[in-house]
C-alpha positions in Angstrom: 211.5 206.3 8.7 213.3 207.1 12.0 216.4 209.1 12.8 218.4 209.9 15.9 219.5 213.4 14.6 218.4 216.5 16.3 215.0 217.8 15.4 216.3 221.0 13.6 218.6 218.9 11.4 216.0 216.4 10.6 213.6 219.2 9.6 216.2 220.6 7.1 216.7 217.1 5.7 213.0 216.5 5.3 212.5 219.9 3.6 215.3 219.1 1.2 214.0 215.7 0.2 210.4 216.8 0.0 207.8 214.4 -1.4 210.5 211.7 -2.0 210.9 211.2 1.7 207.2 210.8 2.2 207.1 208.1 -0.4 210.1 206.3 1.1 208.5 206.4 4.5 205.3 204.9 3.1 207.2 202.2 1.3 208.8 201.1 4.6 212.2 200.4 3.1 213.9 199.7 6.4 216.3 202.6 6.6 218.8 202.4 9.4 217.6 204.3 12.5 221.1 205.4 13.5 223.1 208.4 12.2 222.0 211.8 11.1 218.7 212.6 9.3 220.7 213.5 6.2 222.6 210.2 6.1 219.4 208.2 6.7 217.6 210.1 3.8 220.5 209.3 1.5 220.6 205.6 2.3 216.7 205.5 1.9 216.9 207.2 -1.5 219.5 204.7 -2.6 217.7 201.6 -1.3 214.2 202.5 -2.3 213.0 200.2 -5.1 212.3 202.1 -8.3 209.7 201.1 -10.9 211.4 199.8 -14.1 209.4 201.0 -17.1 211.3 198.6 -19.4 211.1 195.0 -17.9 212.9 192.3 -19.9 210.9 189.3 -18.8 207.1 188.8 -18.0 205.0 186.2 -16.3 201.3 186.3 -16.4 198.8 184.9 -13.9 195.0 185.0 -13.7 191.9 183.5 -15.3 190.2 183.0 -18.6 190.8 186.5 -19.9 194.5 186.1 -19.8 194.2 182.7 -21.5 192.2 184.3 -24.3 189.2 182.1 -23.7 186.5 182.3 -26.4 188.6 184.8 -28.4 189.3 182.3 -31.3 186.7 179.5 -31.0 183.8 178.7 -28.7 184.5 177.6 -25.2 188.3 177.1 -25.8 191.5 178.9 -24.7 193.4 180.8 -27.2 196.6 181.9 -25.4 198.2 183.2 -28.6 195.9 186.2 -28.4 196.4 186.8 -24.7 196.7 190.5 -23.8 199.7 189.7 -21.6 201.9 187.1 -23.4 200.3 186.3 -26.7 202.0 186.4 -30.2 199.2 187.4 -32.4 200.2 190.6 -34.3 196.6 191.9 -34.3 196.8 192.0 -30.5 200.4 193.1 -29.9 200.4 191.8 -26.4 202.2 193.5 -23.5 205.1 191.0 -23.9 205.4 191.8 -27.6 205.3 195.6 -26.9 207.9 195.5 -24.1 210.2 192.7 -25.3 209.8 192.7 -29.0 208.5 189.9 -31.2 211.9 188.1 -31.2 212.4 188.1 -27.4 208.9 187.5 -26.2 208.6 183.8 -26.8 211.6 183.1 -24.6 211.1 185.7 -22.0 207.4 185.5 -21.2 205.3 182.8 -19.5 201.6 182.4 -19.0 200.5 180.6 -15.8 196.8 181.8 -16.0 194.2 179.1 -15.8 190.6 179.4 -17.1 188.2 179.3 -14.2 190.7 180.5 -11.6 189.7 182.5 -8.6 191.8 184.5 -6.1 192.3 181.3 -4.0 194.2 179.9 -7.0 196.6 182.8 -7.3 199.3 181.7 -4.8 199.9 178.5 -6.8 200.1 180.4 -10.1 202.5 182.9 -8.7 204.7 180.1 -7.4 205.2 178.9 -10.9 205.8 182.5 -12.2 208.3 183.3 -9.4 210.5 180.4 -10.5 211.5 182.4 -13.5 212.4 185.5 -11.4 210.6 187.7 -13.9 211.1 191.4 -14.1 207.3 191.8 -14.3 204.3 189.7 -13.2 200.9 190.6 -14.5 197.8 189.8 -12.4 194.2 189.7 -13.7 191.9 187.8 -11.3 188.6 188.3 -9.6 186.0 187.9 -12.3 185.4 184.3 -11.3 185.1 185.2 -7.7 182.1 187.3 -8.7 180.9 185.1 -11.5 179.4 182.2 -9.5 176.2 180.1 -9.9 174.5 182.5 -7.6 175.2 185.9 -6.0 175.2 184.4 -2.6 178.1 182.1 -3.5 180.5 185.0 -4.6 183.8 185.0 -2.7 183.5 187.0 0.5 185.6 190.2 0.4 187.6 189.2 3.5 188.6 185.9 1.8 189.4 187.8 -1.4 191.7 190.1 0.6 193.4 187.3 2.5 194.0 185.4 -0.7 195.7 188.4 -2.4 197.7 189.2 0.7 199.0 185.6 0.9 199.8 185.6 -2.8 201.7 188.8 -2.7 203.6 187.6 0.5 204.5 184.3 -1.2 205.7 186.1 -4.3 207.9 188.5 -2.3 209.5 185.5 -0.5 210.2 183.7 -3.7 211.1 186.6 -6.0 211.6 189.9 -4.1 212.6 192.1 -7.1 209.7 191.1 -9.4 207.4 194.1 -10.3 203.7 193.4 -10.2 201.1 195.0 -12.5 197.5 194.4 -11.2 194.6 194.8 -13.4 191.2 195.9 -12.0 188.3 193.4 -12.5 186.2 194.3 -15.5 182.7 195.8 -15.0 180.6 192.6 -15.5 177.4 194.5 -15.7 178.5 196.5 -18.7 179.4 193.1 -20.4 175.9 191.9 -19.7 174.5 195.0 -21.3 176.4 194.3 -24.5 175.0 190.8 -25.1 171.7 190.5 -23.4 169.5 191.4 -26.4 171.0 188.8 -28.8 169.2 185.5 -28.8 172.2 183.4 -29.7 174.2 185.0 -27.0 171.6 184.2 -24.4 171.7 180.6 -25.4 175.5 180.5 -24.9 175.2 182.2 -21.5 172.8 179.3 -20.5 175.8 177.0 -20.7 177.0 178.4 -17.3 178.9 181.6 -18.0 178.7 184.0 -15.0 175.2 183.1 -13.9 175.4 185.4 -10.9 175.3 188.2 -13.5 174.0 186.7 -16.6 171.1 184.4 -15.5 167.6 185.6 -16.7 169.4 188.3 -18.8 166.2 190.0 -20.0 164.4 190.0 -16.7 163.7 193.5 -15.3 162.2 192.1 -12.1 163.4 193.6 -8.8 165.0 190.3 -7.8 167.1 190.1 -11.0 168.0 193.8 -11.0 169.1 193.6 -7.4 171.2 190.5 -8.1 173.1 192.3 -10.9 173.7 195.3 -8.8 175.0 193.1 -6.0 177.5 191.4 -8.3 178.6 194.9 -9.6 179.0 196.1 -6.1 181.2 193.1 -5.1 183.4 193.7 -8.1 183.9 197.3 -6.9 184.8 195.9 -3.4 187.3 193.5 -5.0 188.9 196.3 -6.9 189.4 198.3 -3.7 191.1 195.3 -2.2 193.4 195.1 -5.2 194.2 198.8 -4.8 194.8 198.7 -1.1 197.0 195.6 -1.0 199.0 196.6 -4.0 199.6 200.0 -2.5 201.5 198.4 0.4 204.1 197.0 -1.9 206.6 199.4 -3.4 207.0 197.3 -6.5 203.3 196.8 -7.2 201.3 199.0 -9.6 197.5 198.9 -9.7 195.9 200.1 -12.9 193.8 202.7 -11.1 190.5 201.1 -12.3 191.4 201.4 -16.0 190.0 198.0 -17.0 186.9 198.4 -14.9 186.2 201.7 -16.4 187.0 200.8 -20.0 183.8 201.0 -22.1 184.0 197.7 -23.9 181.8 197.6 -26.9 180.2 194.6 -28.7 182.9 194.5 -31.4 185.6 194.1 -28.7 184.0 191.1 -27.2 184.0 187.4 -28.1 181.6 186.7 -31.1 180.7 183.5 -29.3 179.7 184.7 -25.9 179.8 188.5 -26.0 181.3 188.4 -22.5 185.0 187.6 -22.7 187.3 189.9 -24.7 187.7 189.1 -28.4 190.9 189.9 -30.3 190.1 193.6 -30.3 189.3 193.5 -26.6 192.6 191.7 -25.9 194.4 194.4 -27.9 192.8 197.1 -25.8 193.8 195.3 -22.6 197.4 195.1 -23.8 197.3 198.8 -24.7 196.0 199.8 -21.3 198.6 197.6 -19.5 201.5 199.0 -21.6 200.4 202.5 -20.9 200.5 201.8 -17.1 203.6 199.8 -17.0 205.7 202.3 -19.0 204.4 205.4 -17.3 206.9 207.2 -15.2 204.3 207.5 -12.3 201.5 205.2 -11.3 197.9 206.2 -12.1 196.3 208.5 -9.6 
């Protein structure tokens, strides 16, 4: 934030505004550069976007997790149990928690598509933006890491470029929409939960996340290194999500809550032990609700 006021007067204004001025400057709200420091501070405080902890409409974008894949039946979507917009009372989706059961069906939309990667996010957000929702939830990145091989994972630079474009497009189409960004789950932990079950290993052979799940019982250096490489890429993706989100005053990253959540076997799909089951979806909804309704973002 710039001001043409004398230095002494500007110092008094900054001291009075304290941390709020620092936040406004970081958010780059475009305060007018003319006038006194006190006037500029007042205009900035008035124009700075504030996080609304009680949004009245929600649009969800992302991948199979947000579609409830494998939560109700094998290899099939089950959007009614989606953590973001589902209507299953056992899950109590974010939409149900924020909007209530009566309003959620008409005020929430799910544009997530199973198998989606970051490159697919701009198109999904275009559909979501048409509703001008108060809140958009984003959970994407698992499929960028879950590829046939570790070498075919989405490069971090491409992942960043895709997210930056998606956010820029959303801001152009729906400037006032808030964005809640979930971290990518820890795929290695999910591998640990199912690798010892013969039935699960057979399902994994159908093509689920082979970069992580291929040769699930192998302790060879090559297999171990491959899994570590995938986990490291997920960590890099989450850092991109955090950094890009931090540049938008109406974007809130979950602080790594989903990545850090210790999913247990009974919270995963009973068909693939990889995607969240109903209980896992409920935990995701709980985490999201906690973050969206918090007065301050996670630190």
